[in-house]
C-alpha positions as CSV (number, residue, x, y, z in Angstrom):
1,M,-3.5,1.0,38.2
2,N,-2.3,-2.1,39.0
3,R,-1.6,-5.1,36.2
4,S,-4.9,-6.9,36.8
5,E,-6.9,-3.3,36.2
6,M,-4.8,-2.5,33.1
7,K,-5.6,-6.3,31.5
8,K,-9.2,-5.9,32.5
9,F,-9.1,-2.2,30.7
10,I,-7.8,-3.0,27.4
11,Q,-9.8,-6.5,27.5
12,T,-12.7,-3.8,27.1
13,L,-11.3,-2.3,23.8
14,S,-12.9,-2.5,20.7
15,A,-11.6,-4.0,17.8
16,Y,-10.3,-1.1,15.8
17,E,-8.9,0.3,19.0
18,A,-7.1,-3.1,19.7
19,A,-5.6,-2.8,16.3
20,H,-4.7,0.9,16.6
21,V,-2.8,-0.4,20.1
22,L,-1.1,-3.2,18.3
23,T,-0.2,-0.9,15.4
24,D,1.7,1.6,17.6
25,L,2.9,-1.1,19.6
26,L,4.9,-2.5,16.3
27,Y,5.6,0.7,15.0
28,N,7.1,2.2,18.4
29,D,9.2,-1.4,19.3
30,P,10.1,-3.1,16.2
31,A,11.2,-5.7,18.5
32,L,7.6,-6.9,19.2
33,V,7.1,-7.4,15.2
34,E,8.6,-11.2,15.6
35,K,6.6,-12.3,18.5
36,A,3.4,-10.1,16.8
37,Y,3.9,-12.4,13.6
38,D,4.5,-15.7,15.0
39,T,1.0,-15.7,16.9
40,A,-0.5,-14.0,13.5
41,M,0.7,-17.5,11.7
42,K,-0.1,-19.5,14.7
43,L,-3.5,-18.3,14.6
44,A,-4.0,-18.1,10.4
45,E,-2.6,-21.8,10.4
46,A,-5.0,-22.8,12.8
47,V,-7.8,-23.5,10.6
48,D,-10.7,-26.5,12.1
49,A,-12.5,-28.0,9.0
50,D,-14.4,-29.7,11.2
51,A,-15.6,-26.5,12.7
52,I,-15.8,-25.1,9.4
53,K,-18.0,-28.1,8.3
54,N,-20.5,-27.3,11.2
55,D,-20.6,-23.6,10.5
56,I,-21.8,-23.8,7.0
57,F,-24.3,-26.5,7.7
58,Y,-26.2,-24.2,10.3
59,R,-25.6,-21.1,8.0
60,L,-27.2,-23.0,4.9
61,D,-29.8,-24.9,7.1
62,G,-30.6,-21.3,8.6
63,L,-31.6,-20.0,5.3
64,D,-35.1,-19.3,5.1
65,A,-37.5,-19.7,2.4
66,D,-39.6,-16.7,3.8
67,D,-36.1,-14.5,3.2
68,L,-36.1,-16.3,-0.3
69,N,-39.8,-15.2,-1.1
70,S,-39.1,-11.5,0.0
71,R,-36.0,-11.4,-2.4
72,S,-37.7,-12.9,-5.0
73,G,-40.8,-12.1,-7.4
74,R,-42.1,-8.5,-8.9
75,T,-39.9,-5.9,-7.5
76,R,-39.9,-2.4,-8.7
77,H,-36.5,-3.4,-10.8
78,G,-38.4,-6.4,-12.5
79,Y,-38.6,-9.8,-11.7
80,V,-36.3,-11.9,-9.8
81,D,-36.5,-15.6,-10.5
82,P,-36.9,-17.3,-7.0
83,S,-34.4,-20.1,-7.7
84,E,-31.9,-17.1,-9.0
85,A,-32.6,-15.5,-5.7
86,A,-31.9,-18.8,-3.9
87,W,-28.6,-19.0,-5.6
88,E,-27.2,-15.6,-4.8
89,M,-28.7,-16.5,-0.8
90,F,-26.8,-19.6,-0.7
91,E,-23.8,-17.7,-2.2
92,E,-24.0,-14.8,-0.1
93,A,-23.6,-17.5,2.7
94,L,-20.1,-19.3,1.5
95,D,-19.1,-16.0,0.7
96,P,-16.9,-15.6,4.0
97,F,-15.5,-18.8,3.6
98,V,-14.2,-18.9,0.7
99,Y,-12.9,-15.3,1.2
100,E,-10.8,-17.3,4.1
101,M,-9.6,-20.2,1.6
102,K,-8.1,-17.8,-0.7
103,K,-6.6,-15.3,2.0
104,S,-4.8,-18.3,3.1
105,Q,-3.7,-19.1,-0.4
106,E,-2.5,-15.4,-0.9
107,R,-0.7,-15.5,2.2
108,A,1.1,-18.8,1.1
109,L,-0.1,-21.1,3.7
110,P,-1.4,-24.3,1.7
111,A,-2.1,-26.2,4.8
112,A,-4.8,-23.7,5.5
113,A,-6.1,-23.2,2.4
114,K,-6.7,-27.1,2.0
115,A,-8.4,-27.3,5.6
116,H,-10.5,-24.5,4.7
117,C,-11.3,-26.2,1.1
118,V,-12.0,-29.3,3.3
119,G,-14.5,-27.8,5.7
120,I,-16.1,-26.2,3.0
121,V,-16.7,-29.2,1.2
122,M,-17.5,-31.2,4.1
123,G,-19.9,-28.5,5.2
124,L,-21.9,-28.9,1.9
125,L,-22.3,-32.6,2.0
126,K,-23.5,-32.6,5.2
127,Y,-25.9,-29.6,4.2
128,E,-27.0,-31.5,0.8
129,K,-27.7,-35.1,2.8
130,E,-29.0,-33.8,6.2
131,S,-30.9,-30.5,5.6
132,V,-34.7,-30.6,5.7
133,S,-35.0,-26.7,5.2
134,D,-37.7,-25.3,3.0
135,F,-35.1,-23.4,1.3
136,S,-32.9,-26.6,0.4
137,E,-35.7,-27.8,-2.0
138,W,-34.7,-24.1,-4.2
139,I,-31.1,-25.4,-4.4
140,V,-30.9,-29.1,-5.1
141,D,-27.9,-29.3,-7.6
142,A,-26.2,-26.0,-5.5
143,P,-24.1,-28.1,-3.2
144,G,-22.6,-30.2,-5.5
145,E,-21.8,-27.4,-8.2
146,Y,-20.5,-25.5,-5.5
147,I,-18.3,-28.1,-4.3
148,D,-17.1,-28.4,-7.8
149,S,-16.5,-24.4,-7.9
150,V,-14.2,-24.5,-4.6
151,I,-12.1,-27.4,-5.3
152,E,-11.2,-25.8,-8.6
153,E,-10.4,-22.4,-6.6
154,W,-8.4,-24.3,-4.5
155,K,-6.2,-26.0,-7.3
156,K,-5.4,-22.7,-8.4
157,S,-2.6,-22.6,-5.5
158,G,-0.7,-25.5,-7.0
159,P,-1.6,-28.1,-4.2
160,S,0.5,-31.5,-4.6
161,E,-1.3,-34.2,-6.5
162,E,-1.5,-36.1,-2.9
163,D,-3.5,-33.2,-1.5
164,I,-6.0,-32.9,-4.7
165,A,-6.4,-36.7,-4.4
166,E,-7.5,-36.4,-0.7
167,V,-9.8,-33.5,-1.2
168,M,-11.2,-35.4,-4.3
169,G,-11.7,-38.5,-1.8
170,I,-13.7,-36.2,0.5
171,A,-16.1,-34.8,-2.3
172,G,-16.8,-38.1,-3.8
173,G,-15.0,-37.5,-6.7
174,D,-12.0,-39.7,-6.5
């Protein structure tokens, strides 16, 4: 098999298989650890706040009032208030983004954590201003309240006063 065919084969690996191959390579060749670390750091630090903003907007704007109706009302476990179900759906849509912000904080990558926070804030502001979905009528106050909680979570990692001022300015709370 030539090098081109080998690359083609490797590209067909599943995420699980690729992770297994990487782990095996790192275990058997410690010299690769530094290269893998450098590549991983570049990836972890390359956070695009604008991409996050747009992902959040489209994810939230895609929430559907029909889905809300199917998750609320009378159930075999009792009654679920539609506004409660709407909040749950809203938070579930945002959980992966907040998770990535927290992961950056745990990894001691303050610039990446800030970029995640800024992306989340901008996405929520865009949703609050631009969404015309029926679902948005159920969570009118949610974006503003969630912005506050995301910023508070981000501030737990001890950002500089300058970074806090910048994020608060973006959020409109300067």
